N, C-alpha and C positions, 0 to 999 in steps of 0.2 A: 464366510472364510473362502479366501480366492484357492482355486484349484483348475488343472488341466487334465484332462480326461483322453487319453488315445483311444482310437478305436481302428479297425482295418486290416488287422494282423491276422496272420493264417497260413496254411500250408499251399505252396504251389510248387510247380517242377519248375526246373532251372529252364530259364529263357523266358520265363513267365512274367506277369506283371501284378503288382499290388499298389494299393493307394492308402496310405494311412491318413488319419485325421486326426486334429487335436482341438480339442473344443474347451477354451477359456471360460469360467464362471466365478464370480464372486468379485470381480474387478476388471477394469479395462486393463489390455496389454498393449494398447494402441502405440505408447511411446517407447515400447520395450523391443530390444532384439529378440528374435525367438529362432528354436533351433531344434535339430533331432541328434540324439546321441544313442548309441547301441552298446550293447554288451553281452558275452557270451561268458559261462560259468568259467570261473577261474583267472579271468582277465579283466584290466580294469576298462571302465566304461571309455569308449571312444567317441570322440566328435564326429559326426555323418555331414551335417549341413546345416546353414544358418542363414537368415534372412533379416535385415535392417527394419526400422520400424517404418518405414515408407516403401520397403520394397525395392530401393534402388541399388543396395549391395546385398549380394549374395556369395557363400562360401560354400564350397563342398571339400570333402577330403579325397584326395587323388583318386583312390578307389572306385567311388562313386560318380565320377565325373562323367559327363554323356551318357549317365545311364538313369540317374535320379534328377527330379526336379522338386524344388522346395517352393512354396507359394504361401500367401496369406491373405485373408478376407478380414481387414480390420473392422470392417462394419459388422461382421459377424463375429468377430473374435476368435477366428480359426486360423489355423495354420496346418498346410498338407504336405504330404511327400510323396510324389508319384515314383514309383521303383519300378523300372523296366531293365529288361533282360539280366534279371536276377540269377543269381550264382549261389552254389550250395555256402560259399564262404560269407555270403549276406546274412546266413542264418544267425539270430541274436533276438535279444529282447530289446526293442526300440522304447526310447523314452522322448516325449517332447519336453522341451526347457524354455523358461523365458529369463532374461536377464534384466531386471527392472534398473538397474545401474549404468545400462550401456544401451543405447540405441541402435548400435550398428553391428555390434558382434555379441554372441553368446559366452563371452570371457569368464565370467562367474555366475553362472545361472542360481536364482534364488527360489526359483518355482520349478518343479519338476512333477510329472504325470507318473503313473503308477506302471507303465510299460505294458507294451503290447507284444505277444511274441510272434515272430517272423521266421518261419522255416521252409527252406529251399532245399527239395529233393533232387538228386542227381538223376 
């Protein structure tokens, strides 16, 4: 069964960095767009970043531009999110996602990870 497993979350002080990783198993996602979303209690899950199947197209939500970097290693079936200059408002559960019907953008992800908590203290 295909699954996505995130790792790398944790507690960090404002201004610090974390690197999230997402390992895919059970099938290849080499032709799928992959991305990261986040959610805080009481709010809807929001888009953070996405990367196309070949890495040529990358998208970020405005609040993380110039601070976060998304990348993927198709051979290893992984996608990463390097988060720099973290702010308390980045605190959330971060989810890895894959959209197997779209190779450019995670428009309607059909695979989700279980989430990893990121907490940024002020």
